[in-house]
Every structure is written in C-alpha cells, then in structure tokens.
N, C-alpha and C positions, 0 to 999 in steps of 0.2 A: 434558650433556643436561639440559634441563628438561622437565618433563611437566605437563600440565594435563588437566582432565576436567570435564564437567558434574557437579554434586554427586551426582546419582543413581548415577553410575558410581564415584565415590569411596566410596559406601556399599555397592556391590554385593559380595555374597558368594554363591557358589553354594550353593543349598539342597539339592543332590544328590538323595537318595532322596525328599525331601519335595516335589519338584517335580511339578506335574501333567502335565508333558511330559518329554521327554528330548531333549537336543541330539544324542544318539547314534543318531538315526534319520532316514531320509529324505534324507540328504546323501551325496555322494560325497566321500570324504576322502583327499586325496593325502598322501604322506609323503616328505620330502626324503631324499636319499641319506645325508646325515650323520646324521639321526635314525634312519633305518632301520639303518644300520651300528651306531649306539650300542645300539639295541634288541637287535640280534642278539648283540652282546657281552654284554649284561645277561642274556639268557635262555639263553646257552650252557650246556649241561649240565643245564638245568632241565626240568621237564615241559612248559614253555611253548615250548621250542625248536621242537618239531615244529609246534605251533599257529601260531607266527609264520611259519614257513616256508610253511605251507599257506594261511594266511589273509591274507597280504600278498603281492600279486602285482605284477609290473612294470606300469607304466602302459601300457595298450593303445594310447594315443594317442602313444606315444613318450616314453621316459624323459628327463627333464631333471633338473638338480640339485635343484630345489625340488619337483618332482612325479615322482620316480623310481618310486614305488610307489603302490598303491591299497589301502586297508584293505577287507577283505571284509565282506560283509553277510550276515545271516541271511535266511531266507525271508520274515520279516515286515518286512524293511527296516532292522532295527536293526543296529548295529555288532556284528560277530562277537565283539568283546572285552567287550561289556557283560555284567555279571554279573546274578544274580537280584535283587540289591538296587538295581538301576539305577545301579550305579557302574562305573567303568572298571577292569577287572581288571589292566590293564597299569600304570596309574598307582598303584593300590593296592599292587602288589607291587614295582614298580621305580622309582617316583617320576615327577615331572612332566617331568623332562628327556628321557624317552624318547618323549613324546607328539609327534605331528605338530604343526606350527605352528598349524593350524586348531583342533585340539582344545585346545591349551594356551591360546591367546589368546581364543577364543570365550567369551562374547559381546562381548569387547572388539574395537574396530575402531581401529587405530592409523594416524595420518596424521602425517607429518613436514612441518611448515611452517617452513622455514629450519632453525634449530637446535633448535626446540621440537617435541616429540612430543605430539600431542593424542590423547586416548583418548575415544572416544565408545562407544556401545553399540548392539548389534543388538536390536531389539524381538522378534526371533524367539525369544528366551529369555523365558519367563513372568516371571521375577523382575526382569529389566531392564525389561520392559514395565510391571510393577507400580510399580517405583520411579520410572520416567520419567513415567508418566501421572498418578499419584495424589498425588505430593508437590508442593506449590505452588512450592517452591524448587528443584525437580529440575534445572532447566537453568541454574542459576547456575554459571558456570565458575570454577574455583579450581585452584591448584597441588596436585599430588598427589606422594607419594613416588615416586621413580623406579622402585622395585621393583614398584609397581602396574602400570606400563606393561610388562607381560610381553613379552619378546622384541622390543625396539624395533627390532631389525635388520630385522624384516619389515614395518615401517611403510611405507605408500605415501608417495612423495615428491611434494609439490605444487610448491613454489617451485624453479625450476631456472634458474640463470644470468640472462641478460638477456632471456629470452623475455617479452614484454609481457603475454601472456595469463596466465601464472602469476605474474609479478612484481607485478601489480595484483590478484591473486585475493583476497588477504586483505582488502584495502581494500573490494573489492566485496562479499565475503562478510559483512563486518561491517555494511555498509549493508543487506544483505538481512536480517540478524538484527534490526537496529534497526527496520526496517520491519515485520517480522512481529510485533514486540513492541508496536506501536502499538495498545494495547488500547481506545482510544477510538473506533477504527474497526472496523466489523464484519469478521470474519475473511475472508469471501469478498472484501470490498473490498480487504483487504491483499494477497490473492493476485492480484487483478486489477491492483493497483498494481505488484506484483512483476513481473508479465508485461509491463506497459507499460514499466517501467524497463528490463527486458531487451531489449525491442523497440527502445527509444531508443538503447541502447548497442550494439546488434547490428551496425550498419553500420561501426563502426570498432574495436570491442573483440570479438575472436574469435580462435580458435587460428590462429597464423601471421600475425597482423596486423603490418603495417609502419607503422601510423599513429603509433606512439610511437618510431619509429627516431630516433636522435640523432646518427648519423654518416652521411656520404654513402654508405658501403658498405651500412649497414642500410636506408637510404631507397631505394636503387636496387633495382628489381625484377629486374635482369639481372646475373648473376654476372660479375665482371670490369669492370663499368661504372665503378666508382669508381677502379679502377686506371688505366683509360684517362683519366679526368678528371685524375687526379693527374699522369700522365705528360705530358698536354697542357699543364697549368699549368706544370710544370717547364720544358718546352721553350720556352714562349712568355713565361715570367715574368709571366703574367697571373694575377690572384687568382681563377681559376676554382674551385680546390679550396676556398678560403675561402668563396666564394659558395655552393658546394654545401653546405658544412658549416653555414653560417648558415641556409640554407633548411631543411635537415633538422632543425636545432635548433629553428627556429621551428615546424616541423610537429610535433615532439615536444612542445613547450610547449603548442601549441594542443590537441593530443590530451589531454594531462594536464589542461588547464584544462576541456576539454569533459567529461571523465570526472567531475571534481570538481563541475562545475556540475550535471550530470544527477543525481548522487547527492544533492547538496544539495536539488535540486528535489523529490525524492521524500521528503525529510524535512519538507517544508513542510506545515503544517496546511491551508493553502488548496488545495494540490494534492491532498491526500488527500480533502478534502471534495468537491472537484470530481469526482474519480474515483468516489467513493462514489455521488454523484448520478447519474453516467453509468451505472454498473452497475445501479442501482435502476431507472432508466428503460428499460433494455434488456430487451425481451421476447423470450425464446427458449423453444421447446418443451422440456419436460423428458424427453420420450420417448427422444430420442437418448442422453441421459445415462444413463438407466436401462438402455437396450439395451447400452451399452458396458460398464457394470458387470456386468450379468448374463452377457454374453459372456465377460468375463475369468474369471468363476467357472466357467462351463461348460468352458472350455478347460483349466483347471487340474484340474477334477474328473476329467477323463479321464486325467490324468497322475500324480495323487497317490494313494498307497495308504493314507495315514494315516487310521485310523478317526475320529480326533478331527476332522480337517479335513473329511472326507466327511460326517460327521454334521451338523456345523454348516452346511455349504454346502447340504445337502438341506433343512434346516430353513429356511434363508434363502430358498431358491427357493420352498418351499411357502408362506412367509409373504407372498410377492408374487404368488401365483397359479400357481406352477409354473415349472419351468425354461424353458418356452417361452411364458410369459405375454406378453400384449400390453404392449409397453413403455410406451405412454401410460397404460394402466390401472395398471401397476406404479408408474409415476411418481406418479400420484395418491395411491396408498397411502403411498408414501414421503414425499411432501410433507406429507400430513396427520400422519403420525407425527413428522416433523421439527418441525412447528409445535407439537404437543402436548408433545414432549420438551423443547423450548426453553422453553416456558412453565413447565415443572416444574423443570428442572435446567439452565438456560441456562449458568450460569457453569461448572458442572462439565464439561459437554460441550465448552464452549469450551476449557477447560484441556486436555482430551485432545488436541484437534486442534492447538492451538497448540504443545504440547510435541512432538507427532509431527512437526510442520513444522520446529520449531527443531532437533530431533534429526536430522531428515533433512538439513538444511543442514550440520550438523557431521559427520554420518555419511557423506555422499556428496559429496565435493568436486565443485563444478560443473565444474571443469576436466576431469573425465573425460567430459563430454558434448560433442557437436559444437558447441554454442553455449550461451550462458547461457539463452536462451529455451527451448531443448530441456530444459535441466535443470529449469527452473521447470515446464514442462509435465509432466515425469515426477513431480515432487512433487505437483502437483495431481491427476494421474491416480491416484497411490497413495492420496491422501487421499480421493478419490471412491469408490474400491473399498472402503476401510475404512468410510466413512460408510454405504454401501449395506449392508455386512455388519452393522454395528452396529444399524441401524434395522430389520434383518430378523432379528436375534438373538431367539430365542424368549423369553429372559428380559426383553428390552426390550419386546417386544410385550406380554408379560404385565404388565409394570410400567405401561405406558400404560393398561391396563385397570383397574389398581388403583393410583391415584396415591399412596396412602399407603405404598407399598413403600419400605423404607429405601434410602438412597443406596448402601449397600454392595452391593446387588444390581446396581445399574447399574455400579458400579466393576468388579465381577467379570466382567460381560458385556463391558465395554470392554476389559479386559485380555485376555480370550480372543479377541475380535474382532481387535484390533491385533496380537496375537502370532501368531495363526494365519495372518493375511494376510501378515505380515512373513516368516514361515517358509516358507510354501508358494506365495506369489504374487510378492511384491515383487522377489525376486532371481532368479526363474526365467528362464532364457534365452528361453523362448517368450514370456513376458510382456514382457521387455525388447524383443524383436523386434517384438511387437505395438505397444508404445508408440512405437517409432521409426517404424513405418509409419503409425500413427494421427497422429503429430505432423506429419508432412510437413516442409516447409522454409519458412523465412522468414515472410512475412505470413500464410500459411495456418496456420502453427503457432499464431500468436496468435488467429486466428479460431476454431480448434478449442479452444484454451485457454478461450475465453469460454464455450463450451458446458459444459465441465467446471466452471468457476467458478460458473456460474449454478445448477448442480445442488447445489453445496455450501451 
C-alpha cells in the first residue's frame, strides 16, 4: 500500500483538551463487533466493565459486522466516555486499538483509488479546518508514511474493475482540481465552468454508462445478445462477431476521445474567458440564493443541540435581519458585505473558499453522487451556506466596521464558520436530502446551479 495526503493532513495532530470543540459530541458513533469484543476483553474485571456493558448497546437499526453497537451519549449530547479533561477515557486507559473506527480515524477520511490510499480531512475538526484554510500550501498532495493512514481497511473503494464510471474517475477528478486551481479566473467562474464541464460530460459519462464498452457483450444493452451474435456467426461462418467487436471498439474509442476532448476544452484559456464573460453578463436575483442559505440554517437549528452552533446561527440570522428576514433585503446586506470584504481581504477570502473546494473534491469522491453535475451542485451549495455564515459572523460584521482589524480576527471567524457548518450541516442526512431535492435532475440541475454560483 502507498498513501498520500494533502499537506495539511500530513501536519495534523489532535490538540485534544486545547481544542475549542470536541469531536465526541453531536454524532452517533457505531462500533464494530470486533472492536466491541476487544474492548470487552480489555475491560474485563476492571471498574469499566459495567460501564461498557451499560453504555454500549446493540444497534437499534439492526446489528451488522461494522455497526454492531452504538456508543451511548450523555444528556448534553457528548459521548458517555468523554472525561473531564475532554479526553476519551477508553483510549487513555486501554489504547487506540479499542476505539470504534470512526473515533480512531476522525478527522481523517480514507479513500482507496486502486492500490493507493488517499487521506483527506474533515473540516468538522477545528484543527483540520485551521490547517486547511490558513496555510497557503495546505492542499499540496504528497506521500505520507503508511502508519498515518490509520486503519486503511476502512477506506472507501472508488476504482472497481472495468466500470467506466469509476475507471475514468481519477482522470476526471484531476481535471476538476486543475480547473479549480486556475487562479487567473474568478472563483465563481471556475465553479460555473465546472458545472458546464459536468453538463457536457453528463450524456455519456455517468454511473452504468455503456458508452465506453469495448466488447460486444458490454456494448449490448440486452443480456445474452452477444452470445446470440456469436452463435449466429459460428453457424454461418460470417464475420458478424468481428463486426460487432469492431463497432464496440470504435464506440469505446470515440467515448474515450470525447472525454479527453471535453477535459482539454475546459483547460483552454479562451474557453474559461468566454465562460467568465457569460457568467458576468448573466443577471439573476440574489434573493433566492439568500433564501436557500437561510432555510438550510433554520432546518438545522431545529435539529442541533450544540450551544456553539446555535449561538453562531442566531447571530448570523440577526445580522441579516432575523431568521424570517426578507430574502431580497438579506441579499442586499450580504452583497454589500461581500464587496467590502473583498476590497479589504480578497486574497485571503479566496484562499478559504478555494481550499474548501479542493478539499471537498478530495474528501467526497464524486462517484458517490448520481452524476458528476449533482456532485458539483453539492459542492456549490455547501460553499454557498458557508459564505452566508461567514458574512453573517459577528466578528466579520465588526471587522467590516473597523477595517484596521488584524487579519487574524478574520481567520478565526473563518475557521469557526467552516468548521461549524462542516460538523452540523454538510453531512446531515436532512441537508443531503434537501440538496438532492433542490438539485433536481439533468438540465434543471445546471439552471439551479447558476443561482448558487451567482450568489458566490
């Protein structure tokens, strides 16, 4: 196994009790049967034996090998095994090996691309958010010692066999990363170009595509059709099978060439300049964008108990005129703040959102989405919500009223905004369901993507 990671994750070390938040709160943590069994062996005969028996219960949704049990929570939502020093009492006494996979690996996110394991990070951890957002070289990828990729056996698998959707995923992903890194183009225009590229690819590059099939069996949409062709050719001694193979190979070559051509097209300076001009000329109201962002926060406000999250969200709502503020008026406030902040700290803010987007592509393989366009839509929606929170953060609002404020104050606000949204919004099932419904399908997904891009 070889392992790689963006530089900020190679630098990551848990700061434990010094952290302003804790990963041991607000999450449902499953434990596998093997880790549960090891933990029971380790605590046998100790004062913790009864605690483990009482505080880890069978998974109410049905026990499986990887999710056999669920760790209990205190009334405040924190893990029942978190001690007074904000440390895990189980790890401190019995070692890392007894921890559930989620506890051991977090904030690392492992993905296996072929023979290589890639380690990205979840910005739900304040320290990873700090390292990712604030260091200029944070997203430079490099090899890391294998031991840093803890428990590689739990890594998600992307590339699988001859499936064209995953077989070409790394090529497409690298094109996405290069496009996002085109710093001579405004960030919103890069996201717009990413959406257009996904739209252009979408009619032949998607889960289950047969466009890249290179044999008669793969090219045929009907099971058994290739066997019938082969039998017929054998019986009549006519080159039907060879013709079918030639046709399917030509189809595969055409799809490969088309994929390469589209990816090259979106590397073209002329293409990006044209798309930038199109986006600039497009006039769309900002109220719908503001309404979407505010609605996302309201939905999570009702479901999250974290005082840190609730305090920030209430401040953000208040800064835009209240949780039920008129979206058009809230948009006007946001747009004015965005303009002022860019005049003061354009490059710094750009770095935050670029690093967030690059990390998103590494952290969330697009192959998990129903289409590449849906994956881009989710990226832009997440960026929109964070932008809304950042520009409504009380420290940022105060900074805009006092332009001489040190950049460190902006950095601290950004870390909090990105981290709180990552922890309490981005991965929530209700948010993901909302995103799927909002995205729609096909061309309507791109039309709705435009509304989000213009807001950024």
